C-alpha positions as CSV (number, residue, x, y, z in Angstrom):
1,M,-0.1,-0.3,-0.3
2,K,2.8,2.4,0.8
3,Y,4.1,1.9,-2.6
4,I,0.8,2.4,-4.6
5,L,0.0,6.1,-2.9
6,P,3.2,7.6,-4.4
7,I,2.6,6.0,-7.7
8,V,-1.2,7.5,-7.7
9,F,0.2,11.0,-6.6
10,F,2.7,10.9,-9.5
11,V,0.2,9.9,-12.2
12,I,-2.2,13.0,-10.9
13,I,0.4,15.3,-10.8
14,H,1.8,14.2,-14.2
15,C,-1.9,14.5,-15.8
16,A,-2.5,17.9,-14.4
17,N,0.9,19.2,-15.7
18,G,0.0,17.7,-19.3
19,S,-3.3,19.3,-18.8
20,E,-1.8,22.4,-18.3
21,T,1.0,22.3,-21.0
22,I,-1.6,21.5,-23.5
23,N,-3.7,24.6,-22.6
24,E,-0.5,26.7,-22.7
25,N,0.5,25.4,-26.2
26,Y,-3.0,25.9,-27.6
27,F,-3.2,29.6,-26.4
28,L,0.3,30.3,-27.5
29,A,-0.7,28.9,-31.0
30,K,-3.9,31.0,-31.5
31,G,-1.8,33.9,-30.2
32,Y,1.0,33.3,-32.8
33,F,-1.8,32.7,-35.6
34,A,-3.6,35.6,-34.6
35,K,-0.2,38.1,-35.3
36,G,-0.1,36.0,-38.5
37,D,3.2,34.0,-37.5
38,L,2.0,31.1,-39.3
39,K,5.6,29.3,-38.5
40,N,5.2,29.3,-34.8
41,A,1.4,28.7,-35.0
42,S,2.0,25.6,-36.9
43,E,4.3,24.6,-34.4
44,Y,2.3,24.7,-31.3
45,L,-0.7,23.6,-33.1
46,Y,0.9,20.3,-34.2
47,R,2.3,19.9,-30.5
48,V,-1.3,20.0,-29.2
49,Y,-2.7,18.0,-32.0
50,N,-0.1,15.1,-31.7
51,E,-1.1,14.9,-28.1
52,D,-5.0,15.3,-28.6
53,S,-6.3,15.5,-32.2
54,N,-9.7,16.5,-30.7
55,F,-8.5,19.3,-28.4
56,K,-11.0,22.0,-28.9
57,D,-10.6,23.6,-32.5
58,T,-7.0,22.8,-32.8
59,S,-7.8,20.7,-36.0
60,L,-9.4,23.6,-37.5
61,Y,-7.0,26.3,-37.0
62,L,-4.2,23.5,-38.4
63,I,-6.5,23.3,-41.8
64,K,-6.2,27.1,-42.0
65,T,-2.8,27.4,-41.2
66,E,-1.6,24.8,-43.8
67,F,-3.8,26.6,-46.3
68,Y,-2.4,29.9,-45.8
69,K,1.0,28.4,-46.0
70,G,0.1,27.2,-49.1
71,N,0.2,23.6,-48.2
72,F,-3.0,22.7,-49.9
73,D,-2.6,18.9,-49.9
74,K,-1.9,18.7,-46.1
75,S,-4.8,21.2,-45.4
76,L,-7.4,19.1,-47.3
77,A,-6.0,15.8,-45.7
78,L,-6.7,17.6,-42.5
79,C,-10.0,18.6,-43.5
80,E,-10.8,14.8,-44.3
81,D,-9.8,13.9,-40.9
82,N,-11.9,16.7,-39.4
83,I,-14.9,15.6,-41.0
84,K,-15.1,12.8,-38.6
85,N,-15.3,15.4,-35.8
86,K,-19.1,16.4,-35.3
87,K,-18.4,19.5,-33.7
88,L,-16.2,20.9,-36.5
89,L,-17.9,19.2,-39.3
90,I,-19.3,22.2,-40.9
91,P,-16.4,24.5,-40.8
92,S,-14.3,21.8,-42.2
93,R,-16.6,21.1,-44.8
94,T,-17.1,25.0,-45.5
95,F,-13.2,25.2,-45.8
96,K,-13.0,22.5,-47.9
97,L,-15.3,23.9,-50.3
98,R,-13.5,27.3,-50.2
99,M,-10.3,25.5,-51.4
100,H,-12.2,23.5,-54.1
101,Y,-13.8,27.0,-55.4
102,L,-10.4,28.8,-55.5
103,K,-8.7,25.9,-57.1
104,G,-11.1,25.9,-60.1
105,E,-12.9,22.4,-59.4
106,D,-15.9,21.5,-61.8
107,H,-18.9,23.8,-61.2
108,K,-21.1,20.9,-60.9
109,T,-19.4,19.2,-58.4
110,L,-19.1,22.6,-56.3
111,I,-22.7,22.8,-56.5
112,N,-23.3,19.7,-55.3
113,E,-21.2,20.3,-52.2
114,V,-22.9,23.8,-51.6
115,N,-26.2,21.9,-51.7
116,E,-25.0,19.6,-49.4
117,L,-23.5,22.0,-46.9
118,L,-26.7,24.3,-47.1
119,S,-28.9,21.3,-46.1
120,E,-27.0,21.4,-42.9
121,D,-26.5,25.1,-42.4
122,S,-28.8,27.1,-44.6
123,G,-27.6,30.4,-43.1
124,N,-23.7,29.8,-44.0
125,L,-22.6,33.1,-45.6
126,E,-19.5,31.9,-46.7
127,V,-21.3,28.9,-48.6
128,L,-23.9,31.1,-49.8
129,L,-21.6,33.5,-51.4
130,I,-19.7,30.9,-53.0
131,A,-23.1,29.4,-54.5
132,A,-23.7,32.9,-55.8
133,E,-20.4,33.3,-57.4
134,I,-20.8,30.1,-59.2
135,H,-24.1,30.5,-60.5
136,A,-23.1,34.0,-61.9
137,K,-20.3,32.5,-63.3
138,I,-22.2,29.8,-65.3
139,G,-24.7,32.3,-66.3
140,N,-27.6,31.1,-64.1
141,L,-28.3,34.8,-62.9
142,S,-31.7,34.0,-61.4
143,D,-30.1,31.6,-59.2
144,A,-27.1,34.1,-58.4
145,I,-29.6,36.7,-57.5
146,L,-31.5,34.4,-55.4
147,F,-28.4,33.6,-53.5
148,Y,-27.3,37.1,-53.1
149,K,-30.6,38.1,-51.7
150,R,-30.3,35.0,-49.0
151,I,-26.7,36.8,-48.1
152,I,-28.5,40.0,-47.6
153,L,-31.3,38.7,-45.5
154,E,-28.9,36.7,-43.4
155,S,-26.7,39.7,-42.9
156,S,-29.8,41.6,-41.6
157,K,-30.6,38.9,-39.2
158,I,-27.0,39.3,-37.9
159,Q,-27.6,43.3,-37.7
160,Q,-30.6,42.4,-35.8
161,A,-29.0,40.0,-33.4
162,E,-26.5,42.5,-32.6
163,S,-28.8,45.3,-31.8
164,N,-31.0,42.8,-29.4
165,L,-27.8,41.8,-27.8
166,K,-27.0,45.4,-26.9
167,N,-30.7,45.8,-25.5
168,L,-30.4,42.9,-23.5
169,I,-27.1,43.9,-21.9
170,R,-28.4,47.3,-21.2
171,K,-31.7,46.1,-19.7
172,F,-30.0,43.6,-17.3
173,N,-27.1,46.0,-16.0
174,L,-24.6,43.9,-17.7
175,E,-22.5,46.9,-18.9
176,D,-19.4,45.5,-17.2
177,D,-19.6,42.3,-19.4
178,S,-20.5,44.0,-22.4
179,D,-17.4,43.6,-24.1
180,F,-17.2,39.9,-23.4
181,Y,-20.7,39.4,-25.0
182,L,-20.0,41.7,-27.9
183,H,-16.6,40.0,-28.5
184,Q,-18.2,36.6,-28.6
185,Q,-21.0,37.7,-31.0
186,S,-18.1,39.4,-33.3
187,K,-16.0,36.0,-33.2
188,N,-19.1,33.9,-33.7
189,F,-19.7,36.0,-37.2
190,S,-16.5,38.2,-38.3
191,N,-15.3,35.4,-40.4
192,S,-18.3,34.8,-42.9
193,Y,-19.4,38.5,-42.7
194,T,-16.2,39.9,-43.5
195,N,-16.1,37.6,-46.6
196,L,-19.5,39.3,-48.0
197,N,-17.5,41.1,-50.8
198,S,-15.1,38.2,-52.0
199,V,-14.1,34.8,-50.5
200,K,-10.8,35.6,-52.4
201,N,-9.9,38.4,-50.6
202,S,-9.2,36.4,-47.4
203,I,-6.1,34.6,-48.7
204,P,-2.6,35.9,-49.5
205,Q,-1.6,36.7,-52.7
206,K,1.1,34.5,-52.9
207,I,-1.5,31.7,-52.6
208,K,-3.4,33.3,-55.2
209,D,-0.3,32.9,-57.6
210,Q,0.4,29.5,-56.6
211,I,-3.4,28.7,-57.1
212,K,-2.9,30.2,-60.8
213,G,0.1,28.3,-61.4
214,E,-1.4,24.8,-60.7
215,K,-4.2,25.3,-63.4
C-alpha cells in the first residue's frame, strides 16, 4: 500500500501538468496565429494535435494554417480527418469547399457540395456567397440573384441580433460584461461577415499566384 500511494500521486500530478501544458500550447498557437506568425502557430498547433487531435478547435486552426502557408494537400487531408469530428464538421467542410472553389474545381461538383452544406446549415454566409458566385459564372443569373438576396437577408439577421444583444445588456445592467458578449458575438460572425465582398480577399497574394500556377 505504501508504494501505491506515491505512484497514484505521481500520475495525478503528471496528468495535471499535461493538461496545463496542452492549454498553454493551444493559447500560444492561437496568439501566434492572430499575429500572422504561421511558423510558430503551426509548431504549437502540432504539439497540441499530436497529444490530442480532438482538443478544442486545434485541427480547424491547423487546416487554416496549412492553407495560408500554401500547403493545400496537407490542409485538405486535415479537412478529411476533421469531417469525422461532429463539432467541427460544418466549418471543416466549408473550408474544404472554399479550397475547391479557389482551385477551380468543376462547377457541377461544387454546386453539389454547396447544396449538401446548405442542407446542414442554410444560413452559412460563406457557402451562400460561393453559391452566388458559381451561378453567376455559369450564367444562372436568377439563381445567383436568389443567393445574393439570401446573403442580404442573413446579414440583416446578424445586425438585428447585435441590436437585440445590446438592448439585453442594457436591460439587465450587464455593462461590465458588454465587451465579453460583444466580442463573442463578433467572433462568431466575423469570418463569414467579412467575406461578403469576396472569398478570394481572405487569402494572401502568394497563395492566389500558386493556385493560378496549378491550373
